[in-house]
TIPAPA-190729 format. One record per residue: residue number from 1; y, z, x of N, C-alpha, C in turn. Coordinates in steps of 0.2 Angstrom, whole numbers. Layout:
BEGIN
{rec NUM; {Y; Z; X}; {Y; Z; X}; {Y; Z; X}}
...
END
This chain:
BEGIN
{rec 1; {309; -56; -752}; {307; -58; -745}; {299; -58; -744}}
{rec 2; {296; -64; -742}; {289; -64; -742}; {287; -59; -736}}
{rec 3; {281; -57; -736}; {279; -52; -730}; {279; -55; -723}}
{rec 4; {277; -62; -723}; {278; -65; -716}; {285; -65; -714}}
{rec 5; {290; -67; -718}; {297; -67; -716}; {299; -60; -714}}
{rec 6; {297; -55; -718}; {299; -48; -717}; {296; -46; -710}}
{rec 7; {290; -48; -708}; {287; -46; -702}; {290; -50; -696}}
{rec 8; {292; -56; -697}; {295; -60; -692}; {302; -57; -691}}
{rec 9; {306; -56; -696}; {312; -53; -696}; {313; -47; -692}}
{rec 10; {308; -42; -694}; {307; -36; -691}; {306; -37; -683}}
{rec 11; {302; -41; -681}; {301; -43; -674}; {307; -46; -671}}
{rec 12; {311; -50; -674}; {317; -53; -672}; {322; -48; -671}}
{rec 13; {323; -43; -675}; {328; -38; -674}; {326; -33; -668}}
{rec 14; {320; -32; -668}; {317; -27; -662}; {318; -31; -656}}
{rec 15; {316; -37; -655}; {316; -40; -648}; {322; -44; -647}}
{rec 16; {326; -46; -652}; {332; -50; -650}; {339; -46; -652}}
{rec 17; {339; -45; -658}; {346; -41; -660}; {347; -35; -657}}
{rec 18; {342; -31; -656}; {342; -24; -653}; {341; -24; -645}}
{rec 19; {340; -30; -643}; {339; -31; -635}; {346; -29; -631}}
{rec 20; {345; -27; -626}; {350; -25; -621}; {350; -31; -616}}
{rec 21; {346; -35; -616}; {345; -41; -611}; {348; -47; -614}}
{rec 22; {346; -53; -611}; {349; -59; -612}; {348; -62; -619}}
{rec 23; {343; -60; -622}; {341; -62; -629}; {347; -60; -634}}
{rec 24; {350; -54; -632}; {355; -52; -636}; {361; -57; -638}}
{rec 25; {361; -62; -634}; {366; -67; -636}; {364; -71; -643}}
{rec 26; {358; -70; -645}; {356; -73; -651}; {357; -68; -657}}
{rec 27; {360; -63; -656}; {360; -57; -661}; {363; -59; -668}}
{rec 28; {367; -64; -668}; {370; -66; -675}; {366; -71; -679}}
{rec 29; {360; -74; -676}; {356; -78; -680}; {353; -74; -685}}
{rec 30; {352; -78; -691}; {349; -75; -697}; {343; -79; -699}}
{rec 31; {337; -76; -699}; {331; -79; -702}; {332; -80; -709}}
{rec 32; {331; -86; -712}; {331; -87; -719}; {325; -88; -723}}
{rec 33; {320; -92; -719}; {314; -93; -722}; {308; -93; -717}}
{rec 34; {302; -92; -719}; {296; -92; -714}; {290; -94; -718}}
{rec 35; {287; -99; -716}; {280; -101; -718}; {275; -102; -713}}
{rec 36; {270; -104; -714}; {265; -105; -708}; {267; -110; -703}}
{rec 37; {270; -107; -697}; {272; -110; -692}; {279; -113; -692}}
{rec 38; {283; -112; -697}; {289; -114; -698}; {294; -108; -700}}
{rec 39; {299; -108; -695}; {304; -103; -696}; {311; -107; -697}}
{rec 40; {315; -105; -702}; {322; -108; -703}; {327; -102; -702}}
{rec 41; {332; -104; -698}; {337; -99; -697}; {344; -102; -697}}
{rec 42; {349; -98; -697}; {356; -100; -698}; {360; -96; -693}}
{rec 43; {365; -100; -691}; {370; -96; -686}; {377; -99; -688}}
{rec 44; {382; -95; -688}; {389; -98; -689}; {392; -97; -681}}
{rec 45; {394; -103; -679}; {396; -104; -672}; {402; -100; -671}}
{rec 46; {402; -95; -666}; {408; -91; -664}; {410; -93; -657}}
{rec 47; {416; -90; -656}; {419; -91; -649}; {414; -90; -643}}
{rec 48; {410; -85; -644}; {406; -83; -639}; {400; -88; -637}}
{rec 49; {399; -93; -642}; {394; -98; -641}; {397; -104; -638}}
{rec 50; {403; -104; -636}; {407; -111; -634}; {407; -111; -627}}
{rec 51; {408; -118; -625}; {409; -119; -618}; {417; -120; -617}}
{rec 52; {419; -122; -611}; {426; -123; -610}; {429; -128; -614}}
{rec 53; {425; -133; -616}; {428; -138; -620}; {429; -136; -628}}
{rec 54; {427; -130; -629}; {427; -128; -636}; {422; -130; -641}}
{rec 55; {416; -132; -638}; {410; -134; -642}; {404; -130; -640}}
{rec 56; {399; -130; -644}; {393; -126; -643}; {390; -127; -636}}
{rec 57; {389; -122; -632}; {387; -123; -626}; {380; -125; -625}}
{rec 58; {378; -130; -621}; {372; -133; -620}; {366; -128; -618}}
{rec 59; {368; -123; -614}; {364; -118; -612}; {362; -113; -618}}
{rec 60; {367; -112; -622}; {365; -108; -628}; {361; -111; -632}}
{rec 61; {361; -118; -633}; {357; -122; -637}; {350; -121; -634}}
{rec 62; {349; -122; -628}; {342; -122; -624}; {339; -115; -626}}
{rec 63; {344; -110; -625}; {341; -103; -626}; {339; -102; -633}}
{rec 64; {342; -105; -638}; {340; -105; -645}; {333; -108; -646}}
{rec 65; {332; -114; -643}; {326; -118; -643}; {320; -114; -640}}
{rec 66; {322; -111; -635}; {316; -107; -631}; {314; -101; -635}}
{rec 67; {319; -97; -638}; {317; -91; -641}; {315; -92; -648}}
{rec 68; {318; -96; -652}; {317; -97; -659}; {310; -101; -660}}
{rec 69; {308; -105; -655}; {302; -109; -655}; {296; -103; -655}}
{rec 70; {297; -98; -651}; {292; -93; -651}; {291; -89; -657}}
{rec 71; {296; -89; -661}; {295; -86; -668}; {291; -90; -673}}
{rec 72; {292; -97; -672}; {288; -102; -676}; {281; -101; -674}}
{rec 73; {280; -100; -667}; {273; -99; -665}; {270; -92; -668}}
{rec 74; {274; -87; -668}; {272; -81; -671}; {270; -81; -678}}
{rec 75; {274; -86; -681}; {273; -86; -689}; {267; -91; -690}}
{rec 76; {264; -94; -685}; {259; -98; -686}; {252; -94; -688}}
{rec 77; {248; -97; -692}; {242; -93; -694}; {237; -94; -688}}
{rec 78; {239; -98; -683}; {234; -99; -677}; {238; -96; -671}}
{rec 79; {242; -92; -672}; {246; -89; -666}; {242; -87; -660}}
{rec 80; {244; -89; -654}; {240; -88; -648}; {244; -82; -644}}
{rec 81; {249; -79; -647}; {253; -74; -644}; {260; -77; -643}}
{rec 82; {264; -73; -639}; {271; -76; -638}; {271; -82; -634}}
{rec 83; {267; -81; -629}; {267; -87; -624}; {273; -87; -619}}
{rec 84; {272; -90; -614}; {278; -91; -609}; {279; -99; -609}}
{rec 85; {285; -101; -610}; {287; -108; -609}; {286; -110; -602}}
{rec 86; {281; -115; -602}; {280; -118; -596}; {284; -125; -595}}
{rec 87; {286; -127; -601}; {290; -134; -601}; {295; -133; -607}}
{rec 88; {301; -135; -606}; {307; -135; -611}; {311; -141; -610}}
{rec 89; {312; -144; -616}; {316; -151; -615}; {320; -150; -621}}
{rec 90; {327; -152; -620}; {332; -152; -625}; {336; -159; -625}}
{rec 91; {336; -162; -631}; {340; -168; -631}; {347; -166; -636}}
{rec 92; {352; -167; -633}; {359; -166; -636}; {361; -172; -640}}
{rec 93; {362; -172; -646}; {365; -178; -650}; {372; -177; -652}}
{rec 94; {375; -172; -653}; {381; -171; -656}; {384; -164; -654}}
{rec 95; {390; -163; -656}; {393; -156; -654}; {396; -153; -661}}
{rec 96; {396; -146; -660}; {399; -143; -666}; {405; -138; -663}}
{rec 97; {409; -135; -667}; {414; -131; -665}; {414; -124; -668}}
{rec 98; {418; -120; -666}; {418; -113; -669}; {419; -114; -677}}
{rec 99; {415; -110; -680}; {416; -110; -688}; {411; -114; -691}}
{rec 100; {408; -119; -688}; {402; -123; -691}; {396; -119; -692}}
{rec 101; {393; -120; -697}; {386; -117; -698}; {380; -121; -696}}
{rec 102; {376; -118; -692}; {370; -122; -690}; {364; -120; -694}}
{rec 103; {359; -125; -695}; {353; -123; -698}; {348; -125; -692}}
{rec 104; {344; -120; -690}; {339; -121; -685}; {332; -121; -688}}
{rec 105; {328; -126; -687}; {321; -127; -690}; {317; -127; -684}}
{rec 106; {313; -122; -683}; {308; -121; -678}; {301; -122; -681}}
{rec 107; {297; -126; -678}; {290; -128; -680}; {285; -128; -675}}
{rec 108; {280; -124; -676}; {274; -125; -672}; {270; -131; -674}}
{rec 109; {271; -136; -671}; {267; -143; -672}; {260; -143; -671}}
{rec 110; {258; -140; -665}; {251; -140; -664}; {250; -133; -660}}
{rec 111; {245; -129; -662}; {243; -123; -658}; {236; -123; -656}}
{rec 112; {234; -123; -650}; {228; -123; -647}; {226; -116; -645}}
{rec 113; {220; -115; -641}; {218; -109; -639}; {223; -105; -634}}
{rec 114; {226; -109; -630}; {230; -106; -624}; {237; -109; -624}}
{rec 115; {238; -116; -627}; {244; -119; -627}; {246; -121; -633}}
{rec 116; {253; -122; -635}; {255; -124; -641}; {261; -129; -640}}
{rec 117; {262; -133; -645}; {267; -138; -645}; {272; -136; -650}}
{rec 118; {278; -134; -648}; {283; -132; -653}; {289; -136; -653}}
{rec 119; {292; -137; -659}; {298; -142; -659}; {304; -138; -663}}
{rec 120; {310; -139; -661}; {316; -136; -664}; {321; -141; -666}}
{rec 121; {324; -141; -672}; {329; -146; -673}; {335; -141; -676}}
{rec 122; {341; -143; -673}; {347; -139; -674}; {352; -144; -678}}
{rec 123; {354; -142; -684}; {358; -147; -688}; {365; -143; -689}}
{rec 124; {370; -147; -690}; {376; -144; -693}; {375; -144; -700}}
{rec 125; {375; -138; -703}; {373; -137; -710}; {379; -140; -715}}
{rec 126; {385; -140; -712}; {391; -143; -716}; {390; -150; -718}}
{rec 127; {387; -154; -713}; {386; -162; -714}; {379; -164; -713}}
{rec 128; {374; -160; -712}; {367; -162; -710}; {367; -166; -704}}
{rec 129; {372; -166; -700}; {371; -170; -693}; {367; -166; -688}}
{rec 130; {362; -170; -685}; {358; -167; -680}; {362; -166; -674}}
{rec 131; {362; -160; -671}; {365; -158; -665}; {361; -158; -659}}
{rec 132; {355; -156; -660}; {350; -156; -654}; {343; -155; -657}}
{rec 133; {338; -158; -652}; {331; -156; -654}; {328; -153; -647}}
{rec 134; {323; -149; -648}; {320; -146; -642}; {313; -146; -643}}
{rec 135; {309; -146; -637}; {302; -146; -637}; {300; -141; -632}}
{rec 136; {296; -136; -634}; {293; -131; -629}; {286; -132; -629}}
{rec 137; {283; -130; -623}; {275; -129; -622}; {274; -122; -620}}
{rec 138; {273; -118; -624}; {271; -111; -621}; {264; -111; -619}}
{rec 139; {263; -107; -614}; {256; -105; -612}; {254; -98; -612}}
{rec 140; {249; -96; -616}; {248; -89; -617}; {243; -86; -611}}
{rec 141; {246; -85; -605}; {242; -82; -600}; {245; -76; -598}}
{rec 142; {242; -70; -600}; {245; -64; -599}; {246; -62; -592}}
{rec 143; {241; -65; -588}; {241; -63; -580}; {239; -69; -577}}
{rec 144; {243; -72; -572}; {241; -77; -568}; {241; -76; -561}}
{rec 145; {236; -77; -557}; {236; -76; -550}; {240; -81; -546}}
{rec 146; {244; -79; -541}; {248; -83; -537}; {248; -81; -530}}
{rec 147; {249; -85; -525}; {249; -83; -518}; {257; -83; -516}}
{rec 148; {259; -78; -513}; {266; -78; -510}; {265; -75; -503}}
{rec 149; {268; -78; -498}; {268; -76; -491}; {261; -74; -489}}
{rec 150; {256; -78; -491}; {250; -77; -489}; {246; -71; -492}}
{rec 151; {249; -68; -496}; {246; -62; -499}; {245; -63; -507}}
{rec 152; {239; -62; -509}; {237; -63; -516}; {240; -58; -520}}
{rec 153; {244; -60; -525}; {248; -55; -530}; {247; -57; -537}}
{rec 154; {248; -53; -541}; {248; -55; -548}; {255; -54; -551}}
{rec 155; {256; -59; -555}; {263; -60; -559}; {261; -59; -566}}
{rec 156; {264; -54; -569}; {262; -52; -576}; {268; -56; -580}}
{rec 157; {265; -60; -585}; {270; -63; -590}; {270; -59; -596}}
{rec 158; {275; -56; -598}; {276; -52; -604}; {282; -55; -607}}
{rec 159; {283; -54; -614}; {288; -57; -618}; {295; -54; -615}}
{rec 160; {295; -48; -613}; {301; -45; -610}; {303; -49; -603}}
{rec 161; {299; -51; -600}; {300; -54; -593}; {298; -62; -593}}
{rec 162; {298; -65; -599}; {296; -72; -599}; {300; -76; -594}}
{rec 163; {307; -76; -595}; {311; -80; -591}; {310; -79; -583}}
{rec 164; {310; -72; -581}; {309; -71; -574}; {302; -72; -572}}
{rec 165; {297; -71; -576}; {290; -73; -575}; {290; -80; -573}}
{rec 166; {293; -84; -577}; {292; -92; -575}; {296; -93; -569}}
{rec 167; {301; -90; -567}; {305; -91; -561}; {300; -88; -555}}
{rec 168; {297; -82; -556}; {293; -80; -551}; {287; -84; -549}}
{rec 169; {284; -87; -555}; {278; -91; -554}; {280; -97; -550}}
{rec 170; {286; -100; -552}; {288; -106; -548}; {290; -105; -541}}
{rec 171; {293; -99; -540}; {295; -98; -533}; {289; -96; -529}}
{rec 172; {284; -93; -532}; {277; -92; -528}; {274; -98; -527}}
{rec 173; {274; -103; -532}; {271; -109; -531}; {274; -113; -525}}
{rec 174; {281; -113; -525}; {285; -117; -520}; {283; -113; -513}}
{rec 175; {283; -107; -513}; {281; -103; -507}; {274; -105; -504}}
{rec 176; {269; -106; -509}; {262; -108; -507}; {263; -115; -503}}
{rec 177; {266; -119; -506}; {267; -126; -504}; {270; -126; -497}}
{rec 178; {276; -122; -496}; {279; -121; -490}; {274; -118; -485}}
{rec 179; {270; -113; -486}; {265; -110; -482}; {260; -115; -479}}
{rec 180; {258; -119; -484}; {253; -125; -482}; {256; -130; -477}}
{rec 181; {263; -132; -479}; {266; -137; -475}; {267; -134; -468}}
{rec 182; {269; -127; -467}; {270; -124; -461}; {264; -124; -457}}
{rec 183; {259; -122; -460}; {252; -122; -457}; {250; -128; -454}}
{rec 184; {251; -134; -458}; {250; -140; -456}; {254; -142; -450}}
{rec 185; {260; -141; -450}; {265; -142; -444}; {263; -138; -438}}
{rec 186; {261; -132; -439}; {259; -128; -433}; {252; -131; -430}}
{rec 187; {248; -133; -434}; {242; -136; -432}; {243; -143; -428}}
{rec 188; {248; -146; -430}; {249; -153; -427}; {254; -152; -421}}
{rec 189; {259; -147; -421}; {264; -147; -416}; {264; -140; -412}}
{rec 190; {259; -136; -414}; {259; -129; -411}; {265; -125; -414}}
{rec 191; {265; -118; -412}; {270; -114; -414}; {277; -115; -411}}
{rec 192; {282; -117; -414}; {288; -119; -412}; {293; -114; -411}}
{rec 193; {291; -108; -414}; {296; -102; -414}; {298; -100; -407}}
{rec 194; {294; -101; -402}; {295; -98; -395}; {298; -104; -391}}
{rec 195; {300; -109; -394}; {303; -115; -390}; {309; -113; -387}}
{rec 196; {311; -116; -381}; {318; -115; -377}; {316; -111; -372}}
END
């Protein structure tokens, strides 16, 4: 095992396999190779990965894309950190069932100072059929100021809170827009809360 694969595997075990949070769903994935910005992993589809139709769940696929792309970024010689996915896109091409073996190739296509472009391809290893492709754009901002309820607060983006950080940021952004719209309406129509 090359040292980069050993390092990435150790981090995967620590942050995914041993996690007590949502990422634990990916615990059966095995990392098989790692080069500069490319991580290849495998998974045998189990009952816990299936939807009600008996095929691999689309949400599970999106979770694999989001998480495994991060490891491609970390394997890059130009790594910007773990980053927070600010955009995630998945295209579903085919289905697989319990017992099928997947090969997941995660690639850091372009890594900049703060933003990266990451791509994931998921294939049925049994017949080389493309199951899904995914693209993520992580942004490495450890701390982003946001406004919520008129009070300036800081939302910390950490790898452990990446998912909820993204949601918190979006909620705060929506709250700011709502506050601005409310202020505009009050300026135009006055305070309507005391009507009647």
